[in-house]
N, C-alpha and C positions, 0 to 999 in steps of 0.2 A: 503495499499499500504507498509504503514511503516513498519508495522508487517512483511508483506511478504518477505521484504528484509533478516529480521533475522531469517525466518522459516529455511533456508539452514543450520543455525548453529544450530539446535535442534535435539537431538539423535534421529534417525530414529528407527521405531518399525513396527512390522508385529505380527499382532492377540496378542498383547499387549505384545510380547517377543522385548528387545532392542536388535538392530542389530548391536550396537556397537563393540561387541564380534568378530561378522563376519569380520568387517571393520579391526580390530586389527590382525586376523589371515590372511586374503587373501594376504597381502605382502609376508609374507614367503612362500605362495606357487608360486609366481613367479619366484623366484630364482631359476636357473638350479642346480640341484644336483651334485655335485663333481663326478667325474667318476674315479675308481681305474686305469684306461688305461694311459700309458705313453702321449700319444698324444689326446689331448682332441679337442672338437671343437672350433670355434672361441669365441662364446658367453662366454663359461666357461674360455677361455683364457683372455678375456678381463675382465672377474669377478675377476681373481685371481690377474691381475697385477693391477688393481685398489685398491682392497683391500691392497694388499701388499705395494703400493705407499703410500697410506692413512696413515698406520699405522707407515711405516718408518717415514714420515714426522711428525705426530703426537707425536711420542713417542722419535724423537731424542734428543729435550733437555731435558728429565726426566732419571735419573738414572735406574739402574736394576732393583730395589725394584719396582719402578713403571710400569713396564712391564708386571705384571700380570694382569693390567686392560686393555691390548690390545684386548681381545677379546670381553669382555664386551663395550667397547666404540666403537670398529669397528662395532659391530653388532647394536648399539643403532644410530649409525648415518645412515646405510643403512636402518633400519626401518624406522628412521624419514624422509629419502629421499622418500623413496617408500610410506609413508601415504601422505605425501604433493604433491608428483606428481599424485598420484591418486586421490585427494582432486580436482584437476584442470579439471577431466574429465565431462562431463556432468552427471547429475542425480547421482551424488556421495556423500558422507558424509565424511569431512575431520576430522578426531578424534583429530589432534591436533590443532583445533582451540578452544578447551574444555580447559579452564584453569585448570579445576582440574585434567585431565590427565596430563597436561605438570609438574605441581607441585607435580603429583605422579612421576615423571620421575626426579625431579629437585632436591626435598628436600631428599631423600635416598642417591643419589648419592652424593650430597654436603656433606650431614652429616656424610658419610661415610670416604671422603676425610680428613675432622675435625677429626674424631676419630682415624683416621690411625695417623695423624700428632701428636695429643695429647698423643696416646701409645706410637709411636716411639722416637719422640723427643718433648717432652713437653716444652722445654725453648725455643725453635726455634718457636713453634707455638704460644706461648703466646708471645714472643718477637715481632710479626706482630703486635700486639695492641699497641706498642708504638714504633715509629721510634726512631732512635739511633740519640742523640743530642738534644733531646726535652728539652726546657726551663723547670726548676720544676714547674713554676706555672700553665702552659699547660698541665700537664702530666695527671690530672684527667679528663679534658675536652676531650683530644685527646684519652684516653682509651674508653670513652663512645662513641665517633664518630667512632671508628675503631670497637668497638664491634657492634655498629648498622649496619655499612657498611658489618660487616662480616654475621650478619643474614640477611640482606637485598640481599644477592647474590642469594640463590634459588629462591627468589621472582621475582629478574629481569630476572633470566633463563627462568622462566616460562610465564612471562607476555610479553618479548620480541617476543617470538617464537607465541604467542596466538597473540599478537596485529599486528605484519607482516602481518600473514596470512589471519586474520580477515578484516583488512583494505585492503588487496591485492583481496579478494572474493567480498567484498561490492563492490569497484570499479568496478571490471569486471562486475557484475549484474546492477550496474546502468548504465554504457556506453552500456551493451548489451539492456537493457530497452530502452535506448534512442534512438538507432540506430533502433529498432523494431518500437518504435513509430515514428521516423522522416521519415521512408521510404515511406509511402503513401503521406505525406504531402511534404518533400524535400528530393528526392532522392540523390542530389548531396552531401547534408550534410550528410544525412544516409550514404552514402558509405565513405567520409571522416570519420565519427562516426566509421564504421566498421574498417577501417584502423588503426584508433587508438586503438581500443579495440585488434586488431591482436598484434599491438606492446606491449600493455599492459600485453597480455598473454604470450608474450616470456618473459617480464620482470619478470612476475610472476612463470614464472619456473627458471629462475635464483635465485628469490628470495626464492623459495621453496628450493633448494640445497644449497645456501649459508645460510638460518637460521639455517638448521641440522648440517650442517659443524661449523658455531660459537657457535650452545649449546654446541657440543662437546669438541670444542677447549676450551670454557672456563672451562669445567670441568677439561679438562686435564692441564688447566694451575692453577685450585684449588688442583688437585692432584700434580703438580710440587712444591707447596709451602710446602707439608706436607710429602714428602718421603726424 
């Protein structure tokens, strides 16, 4: 029973072929293709409005040099939201519960922001390692602490996304199993448990969207420090 709870986080395969590639490609097929017509349908209009509002809010505090990242970060957020939401459907696999995949997103993007800062403004980038007005005896210790915190950033990005989604999926499966087992024994308790399951599912929908937004928001903050 214990192992079966974690089976949902294993990468599925068919005839020995991993299906994680299919799970990663499927979200892109669900987005409507932009039309060259002047008047679009409601879905395309809503999608364009959402992308425009998100991009403007995300890049408002960032100077002009960082606006080159708009396409990459907006696409990443839409991709993460799609993966997280599709993973809440029954009999589906959520690639964002894999720490290796989340680290594959976090490390290169974080490293790119650091390299941009080192190339464009190395003095300011290195200045983040030592806060202004630090007493002289504390300088070596603070440099070590700030360096460690800098290198922990991508790990925190990947672990945060993985842990939140994994915990939510486990809670949903545990409560659903409890409702199924209690139904023939205590129907009233089973109905209350099913109600709790419905509310938890709504919460997980919100978590799926919020975690994708937080992932991209933190990347934009790291970019803001280095441009």
